[in-house]
C-alpha positions as CSV (number, residue, x, y, z in Angstrom):
1,X,-37.0,-100.0,14.4
2,X,-36.6,-96.5,15.1
3,X,-39.4,-94.7,13.3
4,X,-37.6,-91.6,11.2
5,X,-40.6,-88.8,11.4
6,X,-41.4,-87.0,8.0
7,X,-40.1,-84.1,6.8
8,X,-42.1,-80.8,8.1
9,X,-42.1,-77.7,6.8
10,X,-42.5,-74.4,8.8
11,X,-43.3,-71.4,8.7
12,X,-42.6,-68.3,10.7
13,X,-42.2,-65.1,11.2
14,X,-39.3,-62.3,12.8
15,X,-40.8,-58.8,15.2
16,X,-38.8,-57.4,12.5
17,X,-40.9,-58.7,9.5
18,X,-38.7,-61.4,8.2
19,X,-41.2,-64.3,7.3
20,X,-38.8,-67.8,7.8
21,X,-39.2,-71.0,6.3
22,X,-38.0,-74.2,7.0
23,X,-37.8,-77.6,5.8
24,X,-36.4,-79.9,8.4
25,X,-35.4,-83.4,7.2
26,X,-33.8,-85.6,9.9
27,X,-32.2,-88.0,7.3
28,X,-29.9,-85.2,5.4
29,X,-26.7,-84.7,6.1
30,X,-26.8,-81.1,3.8
31,X,-29.2,-78.4,3.1
32,X,-29.2,-75.0,1.5
33,X,-29.5,-71.7,2.9
34,X,-31.2,-69.0,0.7
35,X,-32.5,-65.3,1.8
36,X,-35.4,-63.2,-1.0
37,X,-35.4,-59.8,-1.1
38,X,-38.6,-57.8,-2.7
39,X,-35.8,-55.7,-4.5
40,X,-35.7,-56.6,-8.3
41,X,-35.8,-53.9,-11.3
42,X,-39.4,-53.3,-11.2
43,X,-39.6,-52.0,-7.6
44,X,-36.8,-49.3,-9.0
45,X,-37.6,-46.3,-9.9
46,X,-36.6,-45.2,-13.2
47,X,-33.2,-43.4,-11.9
48,X,-32.2,-45.7,-9.8
49,X,-32.8,-48.9,-11.6
50,X,-30.0,-50.8,-12.2
51,X,-29.5,-51.1,-7.7
52,X,-30.6,-53.9,-7.2
53,X,-28.5,-56.1,-9.4
54,X,-25.2,-54.3,-8.4
55,X,-25.4,-54.6,-4.7
56,X,-26.5,-58.4,-6.1
57,X,-22.9,-58.5,-7.3
58,X,-21.4,-55.5,-4.6
59,X,-22.0,-57.7,-1.7
60,X,-22.6,-61.3,-3.0
61,X,-21.4,-62.4,-6.4
62,X,-20.4,-65.3,-7.5
63,X,-17.3,-64.2,-8.8
64,X,-15.0,-65.9,-6.7
65,X,-11.6,-66.1,-8.8
66,X,-9.7,-63.6,-7.9
67,X,-10.8,-64.0,-4.5
68,X,-11.6,-60.2,-4.1
69,X,-12.8,-59.6,-1.0
70,X,-12.5,-62.5,2.8
71,X,-16.0,-63.6,2.2
72,X,-15.1,-65.5,-0.4
73,X,-12.0,-66.8,1.5
74,X,-15.3,-67.9,4.2
75,X,-17.4,-69.7,1.9
76,X,-14.4,-71.7,0.5
77,X,-12.2,-72.2,3.7
78,X,-15.8,-74.1,4.4
79,X,-15.8,-75.8,1.4
80,X,-19.1,-74.1,0.8
81,X,-20.8,-73.3,-2.5
82,X,-22.9,-69.5,-3.4
83,X,-24.6,-68.5,-6.2
84,X,-26.9,-65.3,-6.2
85,X,-29.6,-63.1,-8.6
86,X,-32.1,-60.1,-9.4
87,X,-35.6,-60.9,-10.8
88,X,-37.5,-58.5,-12.1
89,X,-39.6,-59.3,-8.0
90,X,-36.9,-60.3,-6.1
91,X,-33.2,-60.6,-5.4
92,X,-32.2,-64.0,-3.7
93,X,-28.8,-65.1,-1.8
94,X,-27.8,-68.7,-1.3
95,X,-25.5,-70.9,0.5
96,X,-25.7,-74.3,-0.4
97,X,-23.9,-77.4,0.2
98,X,-24.2,-76.2,4.4
99,X,-23.3,-79.4,6.6
100,X,-26.7,-79.3,9.3
101,X,-24.7,-78.6,11.9
102,X,-22.7,-75.3,10.7
103,X,-26.7,-73.6,9.6
104,X,-25.4,-71.4,12.7
105,X,-22.6,-70.2,11.4
106,X,-23.8,-69.8,7.6
107,X,-26.3,-67.2,9.2
108,X,-23.7,-64.8,10.9
109,X,-22.4,-65.2,7.5
110,X,-25.2,-63.7,6.1
111,X,-25.4,-61.3,8.1
112,X,-22.2,-60.3,8.5
113,X,-22.6,-60.2,4.8
114,X,-25.8,-57.9,4.9
115,X,-24.3,-55.9,7.5
116,X,-21.6,-54.7,4.9
117,X,-18.3,-56.1,6.7
118,X,-17.2,-57.1,3.8
119,X,-18.2,-54.2,1.9
120,X,-15.5,-52.0,0.0
121,X,-14.7,-49.7,-2.8
122,X,-13.4,-52.2,-4.5
123,X,-15.9,-54.7,-4.8
124,X,-18.6,-52.0,-5.3
125,X,-15.6,-51.0,-8.0
126,X,-15.4,-54.9,-9.0
127,X,-19.1,-56.2,-9.4
128,X,-19.4,-52.9,-12.1
129,X,-16.7,-54.4,-14.1
130,X,-18.7,-57.6,-13.4
131,X,-21.8,-56.8,-15.1
132,X,-20.2,-55.0,-18.1
133,X,-18.8,-58.2,-19.0
134,X,-21.9,-59.6,-18.1
135,X,-23.4,-56.8,-21.6
136,X,-20.4,-57.6,-23.5
137,X,-21.6,-61.2,-22.7
138,X,-24.6,-60.8,-24.7
139,X,-23.8,-58.1,-27.6
140,X,-22.1,-61.3,-28.7
141,X,-24.7,-63.2,-28.9
142,X,-26.1,-63.0,-32.3
143,X,-28.5,-66.0,-32.4
144,X,-30.4,-64.2,-29.3
145,X,-29.8,-68.1,-26.5
146,X,-30.6,-66.5,-24.2
147,X,-33.6,-64.2,-25.6
148,X,-36.7,-65.7,-26.0
149,X,-38.2,-66.8,-29.5
150,X,-41.7,-65.1,-29.8
151,X,-43.4,-62.3,-27.5
152,X,-47.0,-62.2,-27.8
153,X,-48.6,-58.5,-27.6
154,X,-52.5,-57.1,-27.0
155,X,-54.3,-55.3,-25.1
156,X,-53.3,-51.9,-25.7
157,X,-52.0,-51.9,-29.1
158,X,-55.3,-52.0,-30.8
159,X,-56.6,-49.2,-27.7
160,X,-59.0,-51.4,-26.5
161,X,-60.0,-52.7,-30.2
162,X,-60.4,-56.6,-30.1
163,X,-56.2,-57.5,-31.7
164,X,-53.5,-59.6,-30.7
165,X,-49.7,-59.4,-32.1
166,X,-47.3,-61.9,-32.2
167,X,-43.3,-61.4,-32.7
168,X,-40.7,-63.3,-33.6
169,X,-37.2,-63.2,-34.4
170,X,-35.5,-64.1,-37.9
171,X,-38.0,-66.5,-39.9
172,X,-39.7,-68.5,-37.1
173,X,-42.6,-66.8,-38.7
174,X,-42.3,-68.3,-42.0
175,X,-42.3,-72.0,-41.3
176,X,-46.8,-71.3,-40.9
177,X,-47.6,-72.1,-44.0
178,X,-50.2,-70.5,-45.7
179,X,-53.9,-71.5,-45.4
180,X,-52.2,-72.6,-42.5
181,X,-53.0,-69.0,-41.3
182,X,-56.7,-69.5,-41.1
183,X,-59.5,-66.6,-41.0
184,X,-59.7,-67.3,-36.9
185,X,-56.3,-65.9,-36.4
186,X,-56.4,-63.0,-38.6
187,X,-57.5,-59.3,-37.4
188,X,-60.4,-57.2,-38.2
189,X,-59.5,-54.6,-41.0
190,X,-60.8,-51.8,-38.3
191,X,-58.8,-53.9,-35.2
192,X,-56.1,-52.9,-37.4
193,X,-56.5,-49.3,-38.6
194,X,-56.6,-48.6,-35.3
195,X,-53.7,-50.4,-33.8
196,X,-51.3,-48.3,-36.6
197,X,-53.4,-45.0,-35.9
198,X,-52.3,-45.9,-31.8
199,X,-48.8,-46.3,-32.3
200,X,-48.8,-43.7,-34.6
201,X,-50.0,-41.2,-31.8
202,X,-47.2,-43.3,-29.3
203,X,-44.7,-42.2,-31.4
204,X,-46.0,-38.7,-32.5
205,X,-46.5,-38.1,-28.5
206,X,-43.5,-38.9,-27.3
207,X,-45.3,-40.8,-25.3
208,X,-42.4,-43.0,-23.8
209,X,-40.6,-40.4,-23.1
210,X,-43.4,-39.1,-21.1
211,X,-43.9,-42.1,-19.0
212,X,-40.2,-42.1,-18.2
213,X,-40.3,-38.0,-17.6
214,X,-44.1,-37.6,-16.4
215,X,-45.8,-40.4,-14.7
216,X,-42.8,-42.3,-13.5
217,X,-41.2,-40.6,-11.4
218,X,-45.5,-39.0,-9.7
219,X,-44.8,-43.2,-8.3
220,X,-41.6,-42.2,-7.2
221,X,-43.2,-39.8,-5.6
222,X,-46.0,-42.0,-4.1
223,X,-43.3,-44.4,-3.2
224,X,-42.0,-42.1,-0.8
225,X,-44.7,-41.1,0.9
226,X,-46.6,-44.3,1.7
227,X,-43.2,-45.6,2.6
228,X,-44.2,-45.5,6.6
229,X,-47.4,-45.8,6.0
230,X,-48.0,-49.2,8.4
231,X,-50.6,-50.5,6.1
232,X,-47.9,-50.7,3.5
233,X,-45.5,-53.4,2.7
234,X,-44.6,-52.1,-0.9
235,X,-45.1,-49.7,-4.2
236,X,-44.1,-51.8,-7.3
237,X,-43.6,-49.7,-10.7
238,X,-42.6,-50.3,-14.0
239,X,-43.6,-47.7,-16.9
240,X,-47.7,-47.1,-16.2
241,X,-48.5,-49.7,-13.9
242,X,-48.4,-48.9,-10.4
243,X,-48.9,-51.4,-7.5
244,X,-49.6,-50.6,-3.8
245,X,-49.4,-53.4,-2.0
246,X,-51.4,-53.5,1.0
247,X,-51.5,-56.5,3.8
248,X,-54.0,-57.7,3.3
249,X,-57.6,-58.1,0.5
250,X,-59.9,-56.2,2.6
251,X,-57.3,-53.8,2.8
252,X,-57.3,-53.0,-0.3
253,X,-60.5,-54.1,-1.0
254,X,-61.4,-50.7,1.7
255,X,-58.7,-48.6,-0.4
256,X,-61.1,-48.7,-3.3
257,X,-64.3,-48.6,-2.3
258,X,-63.3,-45.1,-0.6
259,X,-61.7,-44.3,-3.2
260,X,-64.8,-44.8,-5.5
261,X,-67.2,-43.6,-3.6
262,X,-65.5,-39.8,-1.8
263,X,-63.2,-39.3,-5.0
264,X,-64.9,-40.5,-7.6
265,X,-61.5,-42.2,-8.9
266,X,-61.4,-45.5,-10.1
267,X,-58.1,-47.9,-9.2
268,X,-58.1,-51.3,-10.4
269,X,-58.2,-54.5,-7.1
270,X,-54.5,-57.0,-7.5
271,X,-52.3,-59.0,-6.5
272,X,-52.0,-63.2,-5.7
273,X,-54.8,-62.7,-3.0
274,X,-55.8,-59.4,-4.4
275,X,-53.9,-57.9,-1.1
276,X,-52.7,-54.6,-3.8
277,X,-53.9,-51.4,-5.1
278,X,-53.5,-51.1,-9.2
279,X,-52.9,-47.6,-10.3
280,X,-53.2,-47.7,-14.6
281,X,-53.3,-44.3,-15.7
282,X,-53.7,-43.5,-19.6
283,X,-50.4,-43.2,-21.3
284,X,-50.9,-39.6,-22.0
285,X,-52.2,-38.1,-18.9
286,X,-51.5,-34.6,-17.8
287,X,-49.2,-34.7,-14.9
288,X,-50.4,-32.6,-12.8
289,X,-53.7,-34.6,-12.9
290,X,-52.0,-37.8,-12.2
291,X,-50.6,-35.7,-9.2
292,X,-53.3,-34.9,-7.3
293,X,-54.6,-37.8,-8.0
294,X,-51.8,-40.0,-6.4
295,X,-51.8,-37.1,-3.5
296,X,-56.2,-38.1,-2.9
297,X,-54.5,-41.7,-3.1
298,X,-52.1,-41.1,-0.6
299,X,-54.7,-39.1,2.1
300,X,-57.0,-41.6,1.6
301,X,-55.0,-44.5,2.6
302,X,-52.9,-42.5,5.6
303,X,-55.5,-40.7,7.0
304,X,-59.0,-42.0,6.4
305,X,-58.0,-45.4,6.3
306,X,-57.5,-45.8,9.9
307,X,-60.4,-44.4,11.1
308,X,-62.0,-47.5,9.0
309,X,-59.4,-49.4,10.9
310,X,-60.4,-48.6,14.3
């Protein structure tokens, strides 16, 4: 008998920082090829929101009925399956049902797609049309089958006093009969009053507009300034929350310590492995104050950090 080695998963990194994860199983005749890119709605500034979704459809949309470019012809001729999707954090592109002997050809096909060989002005127009059809489909979703039934709120709802809330569609919460809602789950009067005052202040002071027009543009400027910093992998932000992803948790902790000890600036650690510096300003922060703080943080990362790393 010939022994068959068990499937092996390997992780490697190319010189251009591309990480490759391969799972080799000699028993399989077909495989899938997937490309994950850190471009999702959370990584887009408000002025360019939706661009990742548009590019996904333009380059690699799964709408091949009209075969609007040569990419579909090539995929169909090779009996391949394609799909792509955009999430908050990433955009993913798949080529499925690949014969193991054709992996190299499919890698080259992906390269041609992302070098814009197949990209035309017509494909962008078609992609916009696809997305408009999706929006129309969502608007007809009267049963809300595509959306969650419950939303849980907390933290800033009552300006730090203990309170959480549940929002449900339709009459869903009516199934919670009288008497089932015990005092354990009831909001106390002080916290409820604080929540009402908080919501009134958000509306009265136009804080959502302030976030969109003042805070997010500051974070966008920060992302541009740190774009070519060697220690920074990405800058992600949504609303008044921003994360600077560094190469590891040690670097992140160092940035936080320098900011606190030298500049009396409080930031937070975050990320799966503590590799992020989080910036969470209050919704009503003055734009000039935020800009000054972010300029200081930029200098810490670009000027002070290299001194401590050497």
